[in-house]
SERO-4910 file (N, C-alpha, C, O; in steps of 0.05 Angstrom, whole numbers):
BEGIN
 pado doro    nc1    nc2    nc3   cac1   cac2   cac3    cc1    cc2    cc3    oc1    oc2    oc3
  Met    A   2430   2428   1893   2423   2401   1885   2392   2400   1881   2377   2409   1899
  Ile    A   2384   2389   1860   2355   2387   1854   2344   2361   1867   2356   2339   1863
  Glu    A   2322   2363   1881   2310   2340   1893   2281   2336   1883   2267   2356   1878
  Ile    A   2273   2312   1880   2245   2305   1874   2236   2288   1898   2247   2267   1904
  Ser    A   2214   2297   1910   2202   2282   1932   2173   2277   1925   2159   2294   1914
  Ile    A   2163   2253   1930   2136   2246   1924   2123   2233   1949   2136   2218   1964
  Trp    A   2097   2238   1952   2082   2224   1973   2065   2203   1958   2047   2209   1943
  Val    A   2073   2178   1963   2060   2155   1949   2041   2141   1969   2049   2135   1992
  Gly    A   2017   2136   1960   1998   2123   1977   1986   2098   1965   1986   2094   1941
  Asn    A   1977   2081   1983   1963   2056   1976   1935   2063   1967   1919   2072   1983
  Leu    A   1929   2060   1941   1904   2069   1930   1880   2053   1941   1859   2065   1945
  Gly    A   1884   2028   1945   1862   2011   1956   1855   2020   1984   1831   2022   1991
  Lys    A   1875   2025   2001   1870   2034   2028   1856   2062   2027   1838   2068   2043
  Tyr    A   1865   2079   2009   1854   2106   2006   1824   2104   2000   1807   2118   2011
  Asn    A   1817   2086   1981   1789   2082   1974   1772   2071   1997   1748   2074   1997
  Glu    A   1785   2058   2016   1771   2048   2040   1770   2069   2062   1760   2064   2084
  Gly    A   1781   2093   2057   1781   2114   2076   1805   2116   2094   1805   2131   2114
  Gln    A   1826   2101   2088   1850   2101   2104   1873   2115   2089   1875   2112   2064
  Arg    A   1889   2130   2103   1912   2143   2090   1937   2128   2097   1949   2131   2118
  Val    A   1946   2111   2078   1970   2095   2082   1989   2103   2059   1984   2099   2036
  Gly    A   2012   2114   2068   2032   2123   2048   2054   2138   2062   2055   2139   2087
  Asp    A   2073   2148   2047   2095   2162   2059   2109   2179   2037   2105   2176   2013
  Trp    A   2126   2198   2047   2143   2214   2030   2168   2199   2023   2180   2185   2040
  Phe    A   2177   2201   1998   2202   2188   1990   2217   2208   1973   2206   2221   1955
  Thr    A   2243   2211   1978   2261   2227   1962   2272   2209   1941   2284   2188   1947
  Leu    A   2270   2217   1916   2280   2201   1894   2309   2208   1887   2317   2231   1891
  Pro    A   2324   2189   1876   2316   2162   1870   2313   2145   1895   2327   2148   1915
  His    A   2294   2126   1894   2288   2108   1916   2279   2082   1904   2264   2081   1884
  Asp    A   2287   2060   1916   2280   2033   1906   2249   2030   1905   2236   2033   1925
  Val    A   2239   2024   1881   2210   2021   1877   2198   1999   1895   2177   2002   1907
  Asp    A   2212   1976   1896   2202   1954   1913   2201   1962   1942   2182   1954   1956
  Asp    A   2220   1978   1951   2219   1987   1979   2195   2006   1984   2182   2004   2004
  Ile    A   2190   2023   1964   2167   2041   1967   2141   2025   1969   2125   2029   1986
  Met    A   2138   2005   1951   2114   1989   1951   2111   1974   1977   2089   1971   1987
  Glu    A   2133   1963   1987   2132   1948   2012   2123   1967   2035   2106   1959   2052
  Lys    A   2134   1990   2036   2128   2009   2058   2099   2019   2058   2088   2026   2078
  Ile    A   2087   2020   2034   2059   2029   2033   2039   2006   2031   2015   2011   2029
  Gly    A   2049   1982   2031   2031   1958   2032   2019   1950   2005   1998   1939   2004
  Val    A   2033   1957   1983   2023   1949   1957   2039   1925   1948   2063   1925   1948
  Lys    A   2024   1904   1941   2037   1879   1933   2020   1865   1912   1996   1862   1915
  Ser    A   2033   1856   1891   2020   1841   1870   2007   1816   1881   2018   1802   1898
  Gly    A   1982   1810   1871   1968   1786   1880   1952   1790   1905   1940   1771   1915
  Thr    A   1951   1814   1915   1934   1820   1939   1912   1840   1931   1911   1848   1907
  Arg    A   1896   1847   1949   1875   1866   1943   1885   1894   1941   1871   1913   1933
  Tyr    A   1911   1898   1949   1923   1925   1948   1947   1924   1928   1970   1921   1936
  Glu    A   1940   1927   1903   1960   1925   1881   1967   1952   1869   1985   1954   1853
  Glu    A   1952   1974   1876   1955   1999   1862   1965   2021   1881   1958   2022   1905
  Tyr    A   1981   2039   1870   1990   2062   1884   1982   2087   1869   1974   2086   1846
  Glu    A   1984   2110   1882   1980   2135   1869   1999   2155   1882   2005   2154   1906
  Ile    A   2009   2174   1866   2025   2196   1877   2006   2218   1884   1994   2231   1866
  Phe    A   2003   2223   1910   1983   2243   1919   1994   2271   1921   1979   2290   1920
  Asp    A   2020   2273   1925   2033   2300   1928   2062   2298   1919   2073   2276   1919
  Trp    A   2074   2320   1912   2101   2320   1903   2114   2348   1906   2100   2368   1906
  Glu    A   2140   2347   1909   2156   2372   1909   2179   2367   1889   2195   2349   1893
  Ala    A   2179   2384   1869   2198   2381   1847   2200   2407   1832   2182   2424   1834
  Pro    A   2221   2411   1816   2223   2434   1799   2199   2435   1780   2188   2414   1773
  Glu    A   2191   2459   1772   2168   2462   1754   2170   2446   1729   2150   2437   1718
  Phe    A   2195   2443   1719   2198   2430   1693   2196   2400   1694   2195   2387   1673
  Val    A   2194   2389   1718   2190   2360   1721   2160   2355   1722   2147   2362   1742
  Asp    A   2149   2342   1701   2120   2338   1699   2113   2313   1715   2119   2290   1708
  Ile    A   2099   2317   1738   2090   2295   1755   2060   2297   1757   2049   2318   1760
  Asn    A   2048   2274   1756   2019   2272   1761   2014   2247   1778   2032   2231   1782
  Pro    A   1989   2243   1787   1984   2220   1805   1991   2193   1793   1995   2174   1808
  Tyr    A   1992   2191   1767   1997   2165   1754   2025   2163   1742   2030   2145   1726
  Ser    A   2043   2181   1749   2070   2180   1739   2084   2154   1746   2078   2142   1767
  Ser    A   2102   2145   1729   2118   2122   1734   2140   2129   1754   2156   2146   1749
  Ile    A   2141   2115   1777   2162   2119   1796   2189   2112   1785   2209   2125   1790
  Ser    A   2190   2091   1768   2216   2083   1756   2226   2106   1738   2250   2112   1739
  Gln    A   2209   2118   1722   2217   2140   1705   2225   2165   1721   2245   2178   1715
  Leu    A   2210   2170   1743   2217   2193   1760   2244   2187   1773   2260   2206   1777
  Asn    A   2250   2162   1781   2276   2155   1792   2298   2162   1772   2319   2173   1780
  Glu    A   2294   2154   1747   2314   2159   1727   2319   2189   1723   2342   2198   1720
  Ile    A   2297   2205   1723   2300   2234   1720   2315   2245   1744   2333   2261   1741
  Ala    A   2308   2236   1768   2321   2246   1793   2351   2240   1793   2367   2256   1800
  Glu    A   2358   2216   1784   2387   2208   1783   2402   2227   1764   2424   2236   1771
  Lys    A   2390   2232   1741   2404   2249   1721   2406   2277   1731   2426   2291   1727
  Leu    A   2385   2287   1743   2385   2315   1754   2406   2318   1775   2418   2340   1777
  Gln    A   2411   2298   1791   2431   2299   1812   2459   2302   1800   2478   2311   1814
  Ser    A   2463   2293   1776   2489   2295   1763   2495   2323   1751   2518   2328   1743
  Leu    A   2475   2340   1750   2479   2366   1738   2491   2386   1758   2485   2385   1782
  Asn    A   2509   2403   1748   2519   2424   1765   2500   2449   1763   2481   2448   1747
  His    A   2506   2469   1778   2488   2493   1779   2484   2505   1751   2461   2512   1744
  Leu    A   2505   2509   1736   2503   2521   1709   2487   2503   1690   2471   2513   1674
  Gln    A   2491   2477   1692   2475   2459   1675   2446   2460   1682   2429   2458   1664
  Val    A   2439   2463   1707   2411   2465   1715   2399   2490   1702   2377   2490   1692
  Lys    A   2414   2512   1703   2404   2537   1691   2400   2534   1661   2380   2543   1650
  Val    A   2419   2521   1648   2417   2516   1619   2392   2499   1613   2377   2505   1595
  Leu    A   2387   2479   1629   2363   2462   1626   2338   2478   1629   2319   2477   1613
  Glu    A   2337   2494   1651   2313   2510   1656   2307   2530   1633   2284   2532   1624
  Val    A   2327   2544   1625   2324   2563   1603   2317   2549   1577   2300   2558   1562
  Gly    A   2331   2527   1571   2326   2512   1547   2298   2502   1545   2286   2502   1524
  Leu    A   2287   2492   1568   2259   2483   1568   2240   2506   1565   2220   2504   1551
  Lys    A   2245   2528   1579   2228   2551   1578   2227   2563   1550   2205   2571   1541
  Glu    A   2250   2564   1537   2251   2577   1510   2245   2558   1487   2245   2566   1464
  Gly    A   2240   2532   1494   2233   2513   1473   2257   2501   1458   2254   2488   1438
  Ile    A   2281   2506   1469   2305   2494   1457   2305   2464   1461   2313   2448   1444
  Phe    A   2296   2456   1485   2294   2428   1492   2264   2421   1493   2247   2438   1500
  Asn    A   2258   2396   1487   2231   2386   1486   2222   2378   1514   2233   2359   1526
  Gln    A   2202   2392   1525   2191   2385   1552   2180   2357   1553   2180   2345   1574
  Asp    A   2170   2347   1531   2158   2320   1530   2179   2298   1533   2171   2275   1539
  Asp    A   2204   2304   1529   2225   2283   1533   2247   2295   1551   2269   2301   1541
  Leu    A   2240   2297   1576   2258   2310   1595   2285   2294   1598   2306   2306   1600
  Leu    A   2283   2268   1597   2308   2252   1599   2327   2258   1577   2352   2261   1581
  Tyr    A   2317   2261   1553   2334   2268   1530   2345   2296   1533   2369   2301   1526
  Ala    A   2329   2315   1542   2338   2342   1546   2361   2343   1567   2380   2357   1563
  Ile    A   2358   2328   1588   2379   2327   1609   2404   2315   1597   2426   2325   1602
  Asp    A   2402   2294   1581   2425   2282   1568   2439   2302   1549   2463   2303   1548
  Gln    A   2423   2319   1535   2434   2339   1518   2451   2359   1534   2472   2368   1525
  Val    A   2441   2367   1557   2455   2386   1573   2481   2373   1584   2502   2385   1584
  Ile    A   2479   2348   1593   2502   2334   1604   2524   2331   1583   2548   2336   1589
  Thr    A   2517   2322   1559   2537   2317   1539   2545   2342   1523   2567   2343   1513
  Gly    A   2527   2362   1522   2533   2386   1508   2534   2381   1478   2545   2398   1463
  Glu    A   2522   2359   1468   2524   2352   1440   2511   2372   1421   2521   2375   1399
  His    A   2490   2385   1430   2475   2401   1411   2487   2429   1406   2481   2441   1385
  Asn    A   2506   2438   1423   2519   2464   1419   2500   2487   1415   2505   2506   1400
  Leu    A   2477   2486   1429   2457   2507   1427   2460   2529   1447   2445   2548   1448
  Tyr    A   2480   2526   1464   2483   2547   1485   2513   2551   1491   2530   2534   1487
  Val    A   2517   2575   1502   2544   2582   1512   2539   2593   1540   2521   2609   1544
  Ile    A   2555   2584   1559   2552   2592   1587   2571   2616   1592   2595   2614   1588
  His    A   2559   2638   1600   2574   2662   1608   2571   2665   1638   2548   2670   1648
  Ser    A   2591   2663   1653   2589   2666   1682   2594   2694   1690   2607   2710   1676
  Gly    A   2585   2701   1714   2590   2728   1725   2569   2748   1718   2572   2772   1724
  Tyr    A   2547   2740   1705   2525   2758   1698   2500   2751   1714   2496   2728   1722
  Glu    A   2484   2772   1719   2459   2768   1734   2437   2758   1716   2420   2742   1725
  Asp    A   2436   2767   1691   2414   2759   1673   2425   2742   1650   2409   2734   1633
***
């Protein structure tokens, strides 16, 4: 099973020299994340940043990534079986799937609409 974990911090507190944040395994409710790190609209602490992450290489995460979009990616990745994950990894590496639209690539693997691959089991390579 593929997991995405992110360490989300309160950017305002960070700028004040305090480390306020926590690790979250996605998918996770965005409102709950914001509450736990003390980020709330209309206060002096309205911004968050993703300071660290653990995810497959093909999942593009940066400090300013959308947690909602990462949640959607995490949900879809959880629905893939082992062979589908391999197809996704190879398809992204070989340029069959577009890395810039990971959600669409995952959908293509799930539905098999594109017919760009055949799965042969029992082989090492």
